[in-house]
All heavy atoms as atom14 arrays in JSON, in Angstrom:
{
  "sequence": "MPQFGDKYVLEVLIPESMEGQAIKLIRENATQGKIFVHPVLRTVDIKTGVEGEKAI",
  "atom14_mask": [
    [1, 1, 1, 1, 1, 1, 1, 1, 0, 0, 0, 0, 0, 0],
    [1, 1, 1, 1, 1, 1, 1, 0, 0, 0, 0, 0, 0, 0],
    [1, 1, 1, 1, 1, 1, 1, 1, 1, 0, 0, 0, 0, 0],
    [1, 1, 1, 1, 1, 1, 1, 1, 1, 1, 1, 0, 0, 0],
    [1, 1, 1, 1, 0, 0, 0, 0, 0, 0, 0, 0, 0, 0],
    [1, 1, 1, 1, 1, 1, 1, 1, 0, 0, 0, 0, 0, 0],
    [1, 1, 1, 1, 1, 1, 1, 1, 1, 0, 0, 0, 0, 0],
    [1, 1, 1, 1, 1, 1, 1, 1, 1, 1, 1, 1, 0, 0],
    [1, 1, 1, 1, 1, 1, 1, 0, 0, 0, 0, 0, 0, 0],
    [1, 1, 1, 1, 1, 1, 1, 1, 0, 0, 0, 0, 0, 0],
    [1, 1, 1, 1, 1, 1, 1, 1, 1, 0, 0, 0, 0, 0],
    [1, 1, 1, 1, 1, 1, 1, 0, 0, 0, 0, 0, 0, 0],
    [1, 1, 1, 1, 1, 1, 1, 1, 0, 0, 0, 0, 0, 0],
    [1, 1, 1, 1, 1, 1, 1, 1, 0, 0, 0, 0, 0, 0],
    [1, 1, 1, 1, 1, 1, 1, 0, 0, 0, 0, 0, 0, 0],
    [1, 1, 1, 1, 1, 1, 1, 1, 1, 0, 0, 0, 0, 0],
    [1, 1, 1, 1, 1, 1, 0, 0, 0, 0, 0, 0, 0, 0],
    [1, 1, 1, 1, 1, 1, 1, 1, 0, 0, 0, 0, 0, 0],
    [1, 1, 1, 1, 1, 1, 1, 1, 1, 0, 0, 0, 0, 0],
    [1, 1, 1, 1, 0, 0, 0, 0, 0, 0, 0, 0, 0, 0],
    [1, 1, 1, 1, 1, 1, 1, 1, 1, 0, 0, 0, 0, 0],
    [1, 1, 1, 1, 1, 0, 0, 0, 0, 0, 0, 0, 0, 0],
    [1, 1, 1, 1, 1, 1, 1, 1, 0, 0, 0, 0, 0, 0],
    [1, 1, 1, 1, 1, 1, 1, 1, 1, 0, 0, 0, 0, 0],
    [1, 1, 1, 1, 1, 1, 1, 1, 0, 0, 0, 0, 0, 0],
    [1, 1, 1, 1, 1, 1, 1, 1, 0, 0, 0, 0, 0, 0],
    [1, 1, 1, 1, 1, 1, 1, 1, 1, 1, 1, 0, 0, 0],
    [1, 1, 1, 1, 1, 1, 1, 1, 1, 0, 0, 0, 0, 0],
    [1, 1, 1, 1, 1, 1, 1, 1, 0, 0, 0, 0, 0, 0],
    [1, 1, 1, 1, 1, 0, 0, 0, 0, 0, 0, 0, 0, 0],
    [1, 1, 1, 1, 1, 1, 1, 0, 0, 0, 0, 0, 0, 0],
    [1, 1, 1, 1, 1, 1, 1, 1, 1, 0, 0, 0, 0, 0],
    [1, 1, 1, 1, 0, 0, 0, 0, 0, 0, 0, 0, 0, 0],
    [1, 1, 1, 1, 1, 1, 1, 1, 1, 0, 0, 0, 0, 0],
    [1, 1, 1, 1, 1, 1, 1, 1, 0, 0, 0, 0, 0, 0],
    [1, 1, 1, 1, 1, 1, 1, 1, 1, 1, 1, 0, 0, 0],
    [1, 1, 1, 1, 1, 1, 1, 0, 0, 0, 0, 0, 0, 0],
    [1, 1, 1, 1, 1, 1, 1, 1, 1, 1, 0, 0, 0, 0],
    [1, 1, 1, 1, 1, 1, 1, 0, 0, 0, 0, 0, 0, 0],
    [1, 1, 1, 1, 1, 1, 1, 0, 0, 0, 0, 0, 0, 0],
    [1, 1, 1, 1, 1, 1, 1, 1, 0, 0, 0, 0, 0, 0],
    [1, 1, 1, 1, 1, 1, 1, 1, 1, 1, 1, 0, 0, 0],
    [1, 1, 1, 1, 1, 1, 1, 0, 0, 0, 0, 0, 0, 0],
    [1, 1, 1, 1, 1, 1, 1, 0, 0, 0, 0, 0, 0, 0],
    [1, 1, 1, 1, 1, 1, 1, 1, 0, 0, 0, 0, 0, 0],
    [1, 1, 1, 1, 1, 1, 1, 1, 0, 0, 0, 0, 0, 0],
    [1, 1, 1, 1, 1, 1, 1, 1, 1, 0, 0, 0, 0, 0],
    [1, 1, 1, 1, 1, 1, 1, 0, 0, 0, 0, 0, 0, 0],
    [1, 1, 1, 1, 0, 0, 0, 0, 0, 0, 0, 0, 0, 0],
    [1, 1, 1, 1, 1, 1, 1, 0, 0, 0, 0, 0, 0, 0],
    [1, 1, 1, 1, 1, 1, 1, 1, 1, 0, 0, 0, 0, 0],
    [1, 1, 1, 1, 0, 0, 0, 0, 0, 0, 0, 0, 0, 0],
    [1, 1, 1, 1, 1, 1, 1, 1, 1, 0, 0, 0, 0, 0],
    [1, 1, 1, 1, 1, 1, 1, 1, 1, 0, 0, 0, 0, 0],
    [1, 1, 1, 1, 1, 0, 0, 0, 0, 0, 0, 0, 0, 0],
    [1, 1, 1, 1, 1, 1, 1, 1, 0, 0, 0, 0, 0, 0]
  ],
  "atom14_positions": [
    [[0.85, -1.18, 0.0], [0.0, 0.0, 0.0], [0.9, 1.24, 0.0], [1.79, 1.36, 0.82], [-0.9, -0.05, 1.24], [-1.8, 1.12, 1.44], [-3.24, 1.33, 0.39], [-4.31, 0.01, 0.7], [0.0, 0.0, 0.0], [0.0, 0.0, 0.0], [0.0, 0.0, 0.0], [0.0, 0.0, 0.0], [0.0, 0.0, 0.0], [0.0, 0.0, 0.0]],
    [[0.67, 2.17, -0.93], [1.5, 3.37, -0.98], [1.27, 4.27, 0.23], [0.2, 4.29, 0.81], [1.05, 4.07, -2.26], [-0.27, 3.49, -2.59], [-0.34, 2.15, -1.97], [0.0, 0.0, 0.0], [0.0, 0.0, 0.0], [0.0, 0.0, 0.0], [0.0, 0.0, 0.0], [0.0, 0.0, 0.0], [0.0, 0.0, 0.0], [0.0, 0.0, 0.0]],
    [[2.32, 4.96, 0.62], [2.23, 5.9, 1.73], [2.09, 7.31, 1.15], [2.95, 7.75, 0.39], [3.48, 5.81, 2.6], [3.66, 4.47, 3.26], [2.53, 4.15, 4.23], [2.12, 5.0, 5.02], [2.02, 2.93, 4.17], [0.0, 0.0, 0.0], [0.0, 0.0, 0.0], [0.0, 0.0, 0.0], [0.0, 0.0, 0.0], [0.0, 0.0, 0.0]],
    [[0.99, 7.97, 1.45], [0.74, 9.31, 0.96], [0.92, 10.32, 2.08], [0.59, 10.06, 3.22], [-0.68, 9.44, 0.4], [-0.93, 8.6, -0.82], [-1.68, 7.45, -0.76], [-0.4, 8.98, -2.04], [-1.91, 6.68, -1.89], [-0.61, 8.22, -3.18], [-1.37, 7.07, -3.1], [0.0, 0.0, 0.0], [0.0, 0.0, 0.0], [0.0, 0.0, 0.0]],
    [[1.45, 11.47, 1.73], [1.56, 12.55, 2.68], [0.85, 13.77, 2.1], [0.52, 13.82, 0.93], [0.0, 0.0, 0.0], [0.0, 0.0, 0.0], [0.0, 0.0, 0.0], [0.0, 0.0, 0.0], [0.0, 0.0, 0.0], [0.0, 0.0, 0.0], [0.0, 0.0, 0.0], [0.0, 0.0, 0.0], [0.0, 0.0, 0.0], [0.0, 0.0, 0.0]],
    [[0.63, 14.76, 2.95], [-0.05, 15.98, 2.52], [-1.38, 15.65, 1.85], [-2.14, 14.82, 2.34], [0.83, 16.82, 1.61], [2.1, 17.27, 2.33], [2.01, 17.68, 3.49], [3.16, 17.22, 1.69], [0.0, 0.0, 0.0], [0.0, 0.0, 0.0], [0.0, 0.0, 0.0], [0.0, 0.0, 0.0], [0.0, 0.0, 0.0], [0.0, 0.0, 0.0]],
    [[-1.66, 16.26, 0.72], [-2.94, 16.04, 0.04], [-2.72, 15.5, -1.37], [-1.85, 15.95, -2.09], [-3.74, 17.33, -0.04], [-4.25, 17.83, 1.28], [-5.16, 19.0, 1.11], [-5.69, 19.43, 2.45], [-6.7, 20.47, 2.34], [0.0, 0.0, 0.0], [0.0, 0.0, 0.0], [0.0, 0.0, 0.0], [0.0, 0.0, 0.0], [0.0, 0.0, 0.0]],
    [[-3.51, 14.53, -1.71], [-3.48, 13.94, -3.05], [-4.89, 13.84, -3.58], [-5.83, 13.68, -2.82], [-2.87, 12.53, -3.01], [-1.39, 12.53, -2.84], [-0.82, 12.64, -1.59], [-0.55, 12.46, -3.94], [0.56, 12.65, -1.43], [0.83, 12.46, -3.79], [1.37, 12.56, -2.53], [2.73, 12.57, -2.38], [0.0, 0.0, 0.0], [0.0, 0.0, 0.0]],
    [[-5.01, 13.93, -4.88], [-6.3, 13.76, -5.54], [-6.15, 12.57, -6.49], [-5.26, 12.54, -7.34], [-6.7, 15.02, -6.34], [-7.98, 14.77, -7.12], [-6.85, 16.2, -5.41], [0.0, 0.0, 0.0], [0.0, 0.0, 0.0], [0.0, 0.0, 0.0], [0.0, 0.0, 0.0], [0.0, 0.0, 0.0], [0.0, 0.0, 0.0], [0.0, 0.0, 0.0]],
    [[-7.02, 11.61, -6.34], [-7.06, 10.46, -7.24], [-8.33, 10.59, -8.05], [-9.41, 10.71, -7.49], [-7.07, 9.14, -6.46], [-5.9, 8.9, -5.53], [-6.13, 7.63, -4.73], [-4.61, 8.81, -6.3], [0.0, 0.0, 0.0], [0.0, 0.0, 0.0], [0.0, 0.0, 0.0], [0.0, 0.0, 0.0], [0.0, 0.0, 0.0], [0.0, 0.0, 0.0]],
    [[-8.21, 10.56, -9.35], [-9.38, 10.62, -10.22], [-9.57, 9.27, -10.86], [-8.65, 8.71, -11.45], [-9.19, 11.7, -11.29], [-9.13, 13.09, -10.7], [-9.08, 14.17, -11.76], [-9.57, 13.94, -12.87], [-8.55, 15.23, -11.44], [0.0, 0.0, 0.0], [0.0, 0.0, 0.0], [0.0, 0.0, 0.0], [0.0, 0.0, 0.0], [0.0, 0.0, 0.0]],
    [[-10.76, 8.74, -10.74], [-11.07, 7.42, -11.27], [-12.31, 7.56, -12.15], [-13.33, 8.1, -11.72], [-11.36, 6.42, -10.13], [-11.67, 5.05, -10.69], [-10.18, 6.37, -9.16], [0.0, 0.0, 0.0], [0.0, 0.0, 0.0], [0.0, 0.0, 0.0], [0.0, 0.0, 0.0], [0.0, 0.0, 0.0], [0.0, 0.0, 0.0], [0.0, 0.0, 0.0]],
    [[-12.21, 7.09, -13.37], [-13.33, 7.14, -14.3], [-13.84, 5.72, -14.49], [-13.09, 4.85, -14.93], [-12.89, 7.73, -15.63], [-13.98, 7.95, -16.67], [-15.01, 8.93, -16.16], [-13.37, 8.43, -17.97], [0.0, 0.0, 0.0], [0.0, 0.0, 0.0], [0.0, 0.0, 0.0], [0.0, 0.0, 0.0], [0.0, 0.0, 0.0], [0.0, 0.0, 0.0]],
    [[-15.1, 5.5, -14.11], [-15.7, 4.17, -14.21], [-17.08, 4.28, -14.84], [-17.69, 5.35, -14.83], [-15.83, 3.52, -12.81], [-16.67, 4.41, -11.9], [-14.48, 3.22, -12.2], [-17.17, 3.74, -10.66], [0.0, 0.0, 0.0], [0.0, 0.0, 0.0], [0.0, 0.0, 0.0], [0.0, 0.0, 0.0], [0.0, 0.0, 0.0], [0.0, 0.0, 0.0]],
    [[-17.58, 3.18, -15.38], [-18.96, 3.2, -15.89], [-19.94, 3.44, -14.74], [-19.7, 3.03, -13.6], [-19.16, 1.79, -16.46], [-17.8, 1.23, -16.64], [-16.93, 1.9, -15.62], [0.0, 0.0, 0.0], [0.0, 0.0, 0.0], [0.0, 0.0, 0.0], [0.0, 0.0, 0.0], [0.0, 0.0, 0.0], [0.0, 0.0, 0.0], [0.0, 0.0, 0.0]],
    [[-21.04, 4.1, -15.04], [-22.04, 4.42, -14.02], [-22.53, 3.15, -13.32], [-22.83, 3.17, -12.12], [-23.21, 5.16, -14.65], [-24.22, 5.67, -13.66], [-25.31, 6.49, -14.3], [-25.36, 6.6, -15.54], [-26.14, 7.04, -13.56], [0.0, 0.0, 0.0], [0.0, 0.0, 0.0], [0.0, 0.0, 0.0], [0.0, 0.0, 0.0], [0.0, 0.0, 0.0]],
    [[-22.57, 2.05, -14.04], [-23.06, 0.8, -13.46], [-22.17, 0.29, -12.33], [-22.59, -0.54, -11.53], [-23.18, -0.27, -14.55], [-21.91, -0.53, -15.12], [0.0, 0.0, 0.0], [0.0, 0.0, 0.0], [0.0, 0.0, 0.0], [0.0, 0.0, 0.0], [0.0, 0.0, 0.0], [0.0, 0.0, 0.0], [0.0, 0.0, 0.0], [0.0, 0.0, 0.0]],
    [[-20.94, 0.78, -12.24], [-20.0, 0.33, -11.21], [-19.85, 1.34, -10.08], [-19.03, 1.13, -9.16], [-18.64, 0.05, -11.84], [-18.65, -1.08, -12.83], [-17.01, -1.39, -13.53], [-16.13, -1.94, -12.07], [0.0, 0.0, 0.0], [0.0, 0.0, 0.0], [0.0, 0.0, 0.0], [0.0, 0.0, 0.0], [0.0, 0.0, 0.0], [0.0, 0.0, 0.0]],
    [[-20.62, 2.41, -10.11], [-20.47, 3.48, -9.12], [-20.61, 2.98, -7.68], [-19.75, 3.24, -6.84], [-21.49, 4.58, -9.38], [-21.44, 5.72, -8.38], [-22.54, 6.74, -8.63], [-22.94, 6.95, -9.79], [-23.01, 7.32, -7.64], [0.0, 0.0, 0.0], [0.0, 0.0, 0.0], [0.0, 0.0, 0.0], [0.0, 0.0, 0.0], [0.0, 0.0, 0.0]],
    [[-21.67, 2.26, -7.39], [-21.89, 1.77, -6.03], [-20.79, 0.85, -5.56], [-20.31, 0.94, -4.42], [0.0, 0.0, 0.0], [0.0, 0.0, 0.0], [0.0, 0.0, 0.0], [0.0, 0.0, 0.0], [0.0, 0.0, 0.0], [0.0, 0.0, 0.0], [0.0, 0.0, 0.0], [0.0, 0.0, 0.0], [0.0, 0.0, 0.0], [0.0, 0.0, 0.0]],
    [[-20.36, -0.04, -6.43], [-19.29, -0.99, -6.1], [-17.98, -0.25, -5.83], [-17.25, -0.58, -4.9], [-19.13, -1.98, -7.24], [-18.1, -3.05, -7.01], [-17.97, -3.98, -8.2], [-18.62, -3.81, -9.22], [-17.12, -4.97, -8.07], [0.0, 0.0, 0.0], [0.0, 0.0, 0.0], [0.0, 0.0, 0.0], [0.0, 0.0, 0.0], [0.0, 0.0, 0.0]],
    [[-17.67, 0.75, -6.64], [-16.44, 1.52, -6.47], [-16.45, 2.3, -5.15], [-15.45, 2.3, -4.42], [-16.23, 2.48, -7.64], [0.0, 0.0, 0.0], [0.0, 0.0, 0.0], [0.0, 0.0, 0.0], [0.0, 0.0, 0.0], [0.0, 0.0, 0.0], [0.0, 0.0, 0.0], [0.0, 0.0, 0.0], [0.0, 0.0, 0.0], [0.0, 0.0, 0.0]],
    [[-17.57, 2.92, -4.84], [-17.67, 3.68, -3.58], [-17.52, 2.74, -2.39], [-16.8, 3.04, -1.44], [-18.99, 4.46, -3.52], [-18.95, 5.61, -4.54], [-19.26, 4.99, -2.11], [-20.25, 6.36, -4.7], [0.0, 0.0, 0.0], [0.0, 0.0, 0.0], [0.0, 0.0, 0.0], [0.0, 0.0, 0.0], [0.0, 0.0, 0.0], [0.0, 0.0, 0.0]],
    [[-18.15, 1.58, -2.46], [-18.05, 0.59, -1.38], [-16.6, 0.16, -1.19], [-16.1, 0.12, -0.06], [-18.94, -0.61, -1.69], [-18.92, -1.67, -0.62], [-19.86, -2.82, -0.99], [-19.88, -3.84, 0.14], [-19.43, -5.14, -0.25], [0.0, 0.0, 0.0], [0.0, 0.0, 0.0], [0.0, 0.0, 0.0], [0.0, 0.0, 0.0], [0.0, 0.0, 0.0]],
    [[-15.91, -0.13, -2.28], [-14.52, -0.57, -2.23], [-13.61, 0.51, -1.62], [-12.77, 0.23, -0.76], [-14.04, -0.93, -3.62], [-12.63, -1.48, -3.74], [-12.53, -2.83, -3.07], [-12.24, -1.59, -5.2], [0.0, 0.0, 0.0], [0.0, 0.0, 0.0], [0.0, 0.0, 0.0], [0.0, 0.0, 0.0], [0.0, 0.0, 0.0], [0.0, 0.0, 0.0]],
    [[-13.81, 1.75, -2.03], [-13.0, 2.85, -1.5], [-13.26, 3.02, 0.0], [-12.34, 3.14, 0.8], [-13.29, 4.16, -2.26], [-12.81, 4.04, -3.7], [-12.63, 5.35, -1.55], [-13.32, 5.12, -4.62], [0.0, 0.0, 0.0], [0.0, 0.0, 0.0], [0.0, 0.0, 0.0], [0.0, 0.0, 0.0], [0.0, 0.0, 0.0], [0.0, 0.0, 0.0]],
    [[-14.53, 3.01, 0.39], [-14.88, 3.21, 1.8], [-14.33, 2.09, 2.68], [-13.95, 2.33, 3.82], [-16.39, 3.32, 1.97], [-16.92, 4.62, 1.35], [-18.34, 4.88, 1.72], [-18.41, 5.19, 3.14], [-19.5, 5.01, 3.88], [-20.6, 4.53, 3.34], [-19.51, 5.32, 5.16], [0.0, 0.0, 0.0], [0.0, 0.0, 0.0], [0.0, 0.0, 0.0]],
    [[-14.28, 0.87, 2.15], [-13.77, -0.26, 2.93], [-12.25, -0.22, 3.09], [-11.72, -0.8, 4.02], [-14.15, -1.59, 2.25], [-15.62, -1.91, 2.37], [-16.03, -3.13, 1.56], [-15.23, -3.62, 0.73], [-17.17, -3.6, 1.74], [0.0, 0.0, 0.0], [0.0, 0.0, 0.0], [0.0, 0.0, 0.0], [0.0, 0.0, 0.0], [0.0, 0.0, 0.0]],
    [[-11.55, 0.47, 2.19], [-10.09, 0.46, 2.19], [-9.43, 1.77, 2.55], [-8.23, 1.79, 2.84], [-9.58, -0.04, 0.84], [-9.9, -1.5, 0.63], [-9.23, -2.35, 1.18], [-10.94, -1.79, -0.11], [0.0, 0.0, 0.0], [0.0, 0.0, 0.0], [0.0, 0.0, 0.0], [0.0, 0.0, 0.0], [0.0, 0.0, 0.0], [0.0, 0.0, 0.0]],
    [[-10.15, 2.86, 2.51], [-9.57, 4.17, 2.82], [-9.81, 4.5, 4.29], [-10.81, 4.07, 4.88], [-10.19, 5.24, 1.93], [0.0, 0.0, 0.0], [0.0, 0.0, 0.0], [0.0, 0.0, 0.0], [0.0, 0.0, 0.0], [0.0, 0.0, 0.0], [0.0, 0.0, 0.0], [0.0, 0.0, 0.0], [0.0, 0.0, 0.0], [0.0, 0.0, 0.0]],
    [[-8.91, 5.27, 4.86], [-9.07, 5.65, 6.26], [-9.51, 7.1, 6.41], [-9.97, 7.5, 7.47], [-7.74, 5.46, 7.03], [-6.72, 6.23, 6.39], [-7.35, 4.0, 7.06], [0.0, 0.0, 0.0], [0.0, 0.0, 0.0], [0.0, 0.0, 0.0], [0.0, 0.0, 0.0], [0.0, 0.0, 0.0], [0.0, 0.0, 0.0], [0.0, 0.0, 0.0]],
    [[-9.36, 7.88, 5.36], [-9.81, 9.27, 5.42], [-9.98, 9.81, 4.01], [-9.55, 9.19, 3.04], [-8.82, 10.14, 6.19], [-7.45, 10.21, 5.59], [-6.51, 11.05, 6.47], [-6.92, 11.67, 7.43], [-5.25, 11.05, 6.12], [0.0, 0.0, 0.0], [0.0, 0.0, 0.0], [0.0, 0.0, 0.0], [0.0, 0.0, 0.0], [0.0, 0.0, 0.0]],
    [[-10.61, 10.96, 3.89], [-10.8, 11.59, 2.6], [-12.25, 11.75, 2.25], [-13.14, 11.55, 3.07], [0.0, 0.0, 0.0], [0.0, 0.0, 0.0], [0.0, 0.0, 0.0], [0.0, 0.0, 0.0], [0.0, 0.0, 0.0], [0.0, 0.0, 0.0], [0.0, 0.0, 0.0], [0.0, 0.0, 0.0], [0.0, 0.0, 0.0], [0.0, 0.0, 0.0]],
    [[-12.49, 12.12, 1.02], [-13.85, 12.35, 0.53], [-13.97, 11.76, -0.86], [-12.99, 11.63, -1.58], [-14.15, 13.84, 0.47], [-14.21, 14.48, 1.86], [-14.43, 15.97, 1.75], [-14.58, 16.61, 3.1], [-13.49, 16.35, 4.03], [0.0, 0.0, 0.0], [0.0, 0.0, 0.0], [0.0, 0.0, 0.0], [0.0, 0.0, 0.0], [0.0, 0.0, 0.0]],
    [[-15.19, 11.42, -1.21], [-15.48, 10.91, -2.55], [-16.42, 11.91, -3.21], [-17.48, 12.22, -2.67], [-16.16, 9.53, -2.49], [-15.25, 8.52, -1.8], [-16.55, 9.06, -3.89], [-15.93, 7.19, -1.49], [0.0, 0.0, 0.0], [0.0, 0.0, 0.0], [0.0, 0.0, 0.0], [0.0, 0.0, 0.0], [0.0, 0.0, 0.0], [0.0, 0.0, 0.0]],
    [[-16.03, 12.41, -4.37], [-16.88, 13.31, -5.14], [-17.3, 12.56, -6.4], [-16.45, 11.99, -7.09], [-16.12, 14.59, -5.53], [-15.68, 15.4, -4.34], [-14.41, 15.24, -3.82], [-16.54, 16.31, -3.76], [-13.99, 15.98, -2.73], [-16.14, 17.06, -2.66], [-14.86, 16.89, -2.14], [0.0, 0.0, 0.0], [0.0, 0.0, 0.0], [0.0, 0.0, 0.0]],
    [[-18.57, 12.57, -6.7], [-19.09, 11.87, -7.87], [-19.53, 12.92, -8.88], [-20.38, 13.76, -8.58], [-20.26, 10.94, -7.5], [-20.81, 10.25, -8.73], [-19.82, 9.92, -6.45], [0.0, 0.0, 0.0], [0.0, 0.0, 0.0], [0.0, 0.0, 0.0], [0.0, 0.0, 0.0], [0.0, 0.0, 0.0], [0.0, 0.0, 0.0], [0.0, 0.0, 0.0]],
    [[-18.94, 12.88, -10.07], [-19.26, 13.82, -11.13], [-19.69, 13.05, -12.39], [-19.04, 12.08, -12.77], [-18.04, 14.67, -11.51], [-17.54, 15.53, -10.4], [-18.05, 16.77, -10.15], [-16.58, 15.32, -9.48], [-17.41, 17.29, -9.11], [-16.52, 16.42, -8.68], [0.0, 0.0, 0.0], [0.0, 0.0, 0.0], [0.0, 0.0, 0.0], [0.0, 0.0, 0.0]],
    [[-20.73, 13.51, -13.05], [-21.09, 12.85, -14.31], [-20.14, 13.25, -15.43], [-19.63, 14.36, -15.46], [-22.49, 13.38, -14.59], [-22.55, 14.7, -13.9], [-21.66, 14.57, -12.7], [0.0, 0.0, 0.0], [0.0, 0.0, 0.0], [0.0, 0.0, 0.0], [0.0, 0.0, 0.0], [0.0, 0.0, 0.0], [0.0, 0.0, 0.0], [0.0, 0.0, 0.0]],
    [[-19.88, 12.32, -16.31], [-19.1, 12.6, -17.52], [-20.09, 12.53, -18.67], [-20.74, 11.51, -18.89], [-17.96, 11.56, -17.7], [-17.27, 11.78, -19.03], [-16.98, 11.65, -16.55], [0.0, 0.0, 0.0], [0.0, 0.0, 0.0], [0.0, 0.0, 0.0], [0.0, 0.0, 0.0], [0.0, 0.0, 0.0], [0.0, 0.0, 0.0], [0.0, 0.0, 0.0]],
    [[-20.24, 13.61, -19.4], [-21.25, 13.68, -20.44], [-20.88, 12.9, -21.7], [-21.74, 12.36, -22.39], [-21.54, 15.14, -20.8], [-22.03, 15.99, -19.64], [-22.22, 17.44, -20.09], [-23.31, 15.43, -19.06], [0.0, 0.0, 0.0], [0.0, 0.0, 0.0], [0.0, 0.0, 0.0], [0.0, 0.0, 0.0], [0.0, 0.0, 0.0], [0.0, 0.0, 0.0]],
    [[-19.59, 12.84, -21.98], [-19.17, 12.15, -23.2], [-17.71, 11.74, -23.05], [-16.9, 12.5, -22.54], [-19.34, 13.08, -24.39], [-19.1, 12.43, -25.73], [-19.43, 13.4, -26.85], [-19.21, 12.77, -28.15], [-19.22, 13.46, -29.27], [-19.45, 14.76, -29.26], [-19.02, 12.83, -30.42], [0.0, 0.0, 0.0], [0.0, 0.0, 0.0], [0.0, 0.0, 0.0]],
    [[-17.39, 10.55, -23.53], [-16.02, 10.06, -23.51], [-15.63, 9.66, -24.93], [-16.37, 8.94, -25.59], [-15.89, 8.84, -22.59], [-16.36, 9.18, -21.29], [-14.45, 8.38, -22.49], [0.0, 0.0, 0.0], [0.0, 0.0, 0.0], [0.0, 0.0, 0.0], [0.0, 0.0, 0.0], [0.0, 0.0, 0.0], [0.0, 0.0, 0.0], [0.0, 0.0, 0.0]],
    [[-14.48, 10.16, -25.38], [-14.0, 9.84, -26.73], [-12.53, 9.47, -26.64], [-11.72, 10.23, -26.1], [-14.17, 11.04, -27.7], [-13.67, 10.68, -29.08], [-15.61, 11.51, -27.73], [0.0, 0.0, 0.0], [0.0, 0.0, 0.0], [0.0, 0.0, 0.0], [0.0, 0.0, 0.0], [0.0, 0.0, 0.0], [0.0, 0.0, 0.0], [0.0, 0.0, 0.0]],
    [[-12.16, 8.3, -27.16], [-10.76, 7.91, -27.24], [-10.18, 8.6, -28.47], [-10.61, 8.37, -29.6], [-10.64, 6.39, -27.38], [-9.19, 5.93, -27.37], [-8.41, 6.39, -28.22], [-8.86, 5.09, -26.52], [0.0, 0.0, 0.0], [0.0, 0.0, 0.0], [0.0, 0.0, 0.0], [0.0, 0.0, 0.0], [0.0, 0.0, 0.0], [0.0, 0.0, 0.0]],
    [[-9.22, 9.45, -28.28], [-8.66, 10.26, -29.36], [-8.05, 9.4, -30.45], [-8.25, 9.65, -31.64], [-7.62, 11.25, -28.8], [-8.32, 12.27, -27.9], [-6.87, 11.95, -29.93], [-7.38, 13.14, -27.11], [0.0, 0.0, 0.0], [0.0, 0.0, 0.0], [0.0, 0.0, 0.0], [0.0, 0.0, 0.0], [0.0, 0.0, 0.0], [0.0, 0.0, 0.0]],
    [[-7.31, 8.37, -30.07], [-6.61, 7.54, -31.05], [-7.56, 6.72, -31.91], [-7.43, 6.67, -33.13], [-5.62, 6.63, -30.34], [-4.76, 5.8, -31.28], [-3.74, 5.0, -30.52], [-2.85, 4.22, -31.47], [-1.83, 3.46, -30.75], [0.0, 0.0, 0.0], [0.0, 0.0, 0.0], [0.0, 0.0, 0.0], [0.0, 0.0, 0.0], [0.0, 0.0, 0.0]],
    [[-8.53, 6.06, -31.27], [-9.39, 5.14, -32.01], [-10.73, 5.73, -32.43], [-11.39, 5.19, -33.3], [-9.69, 3.89, -31.16], [-10.46, 4.29, -30.0], [-8.42, 3.19, -30.74], [0.0, 0.0, 0.0], [0.0, 0.0, 0.0], [0.0, 0.0, 0.0], [0.0, 0.0, 0.0], [0.0, 0.0, 0.0], [0.0, 0.0, 0.0], [0.0, 0.0, 0.0]],
    [[-11.15, 6.8, -31.78], [-12.45, 7.38, -32.07], [-13.59, 6.68, -31.36], [-14.75, 7.07, -31.51], [0.0, 0.0, 0.0], [0.0, 0.0, 0.0], [0.0, 0.0, 0.0], [0.0, 0.0, 0.0], [0.0, 0.0, 0.0], [0.0, 0.0, 0.0], [0.0, 0.0, 0.0], [0.0, 0.0, 0.0], [0.0, 0.0, 0.0], [0.0, 0.0, 0.0]],
    [[-13.29, 5.64, -30.59], [-14.33, 4.92, -29.84], [-14.95, 5.86, -28.82], [-14.26, 6.67, -28.2], [-13.71, 3.68, -29.12], [-14.72, 3.02, -28.22], [-13.18, 2.7, -30.15], [0.0, 0.0, 0.0], [0.0, 0.0, 0.0], [0.0, 0.0, 0.0], [0.0, 0.0, 0.0], [0.0, 0.0, 0.0], [0.0, 0.0, 0.0], [0.0, 0.0, 0.0]],
    [[-16.26, 5.77, -28.69], [-16.97, 6.66, -27.76], [-17.76, 5.85, -26.74], [-18.01, 4.67, -26.92], [-17.93, 7.56, -28.55], [-17.21, 8.53, -29.46], [-18.11, 9.64, -29.95], [-19.01, 10.06, -29.22], [-17.9, 10.08, -31.09], [0.0, 0.0, 0.0], [0.0, 0.0, 0.0], [0.0, 0.0, 0.0], [0.0, 0.0, 0.0], [0.0, 0.0, 0.0]],
    [[-18.16, 6.56, -25.68], [-19.01, 5.97, -24.66], [-18.27, 5.07, -23.71], [-17.06, 5.21, -23.5], [0.0, 0.0, 0.0], [0.0, 0.0, 0.0], [0.0, 0.0, 0.0], [0.0, 0.0, 0.0], [0.0, 0.0, 0.0], [0.0, 0.0, 0.0], [0.0, 0.0, 0.0], [0.0, 0.0, 0.0], [0.0, 0.0, 0.0], [0.0, 0.0, 0.0]],
    [[-19.0, 4.13, -23.12], [-18.46, 3.26, -22.09], [-17.27, 2.44, -22.59], [-16.36, 2.13, -21.83], [-19.56, 2.34, -21.57], [-19.3, 1.83, -20.18], [-20.5, 1.16, -19.57], [-21.49, 1.84, -19.27], [-20.45, -0.08, -19.42], [0.0, 0.0, 0.0], [0.0, 0.0, 0.0], [0.0, 0.0, 0.0], [0.0, 0.0, 0.0], [0.0, 0.0, 0.0]],
    [[-17.23, 2.09, -23.85], [-16.12, 1.32, -24.4], [-14.82, 2.12, -24.4], [-13.74, 1.55, -24.46], [-16.43, 0.86, -25.83], [-17.5, -0.21, -25.87], [-17.74, -0.67, -27.28], [-18.79, -1.76, -27.3], [-19.03, -2.29, -28.63], [0.0, 0.0, 0.0], [0.0, 0.0, 0.0], [0.0, 0.0, 0.0], [0.0, 0.0, 0.0], [0.0, 0.0, 0.0]],
    [[-14.9, 3.43, -24.32], [-13.71, 4.27, -24.32], [-13.11, 4.43, -22.93], [-12.02, 4.95, -22.79], [-14.04, 5.64, -24.9], [0.0, 0.0, 0.0], [0.0, 0.0, 0.0], [0.0, 0.0, 0.0], [0.0, 0.0, 0.0], [0.0, 0.0, 0.0], [0.0, 0.0, 0.0], [0.0, 0.0, 0.0], [0.0, 0.0, 0.0], [0.0, 0.0, 0.0]],
    [[-13.81, 3.95, -21.92], [-13.32, 4.11, -20.54], [-12.21, 3.11, -20.29], [-12.3, 1.98, -20.53], [-14.46, 3.95, -19.52], [-15.47, 5.06, -19.71], [-13.92, 3.96, -18.1], [-16.66, 4.97, -18.8], [0.0, 0.0, 0.0], [0.0, 0.0, 0.0], [0.0, 0.0, 0.0], [0.0, 0.0, 0.0], [0.0, 0.0, 0.0], [0.0, 0.0, 0.0]]
  ]
}
């Protein structure tokens, strides 16, 4: 497990269908911090042009 000091921001992009599972996993393993949930309106892979959940 990495040792963090001061403040760090981890950004994780997951499909909406996994939101509850991801929050549960973070809460079970983290000792402090906050979880902010933001919607992503559109995802596009620049190299392939794939869009949506497949681009995550």
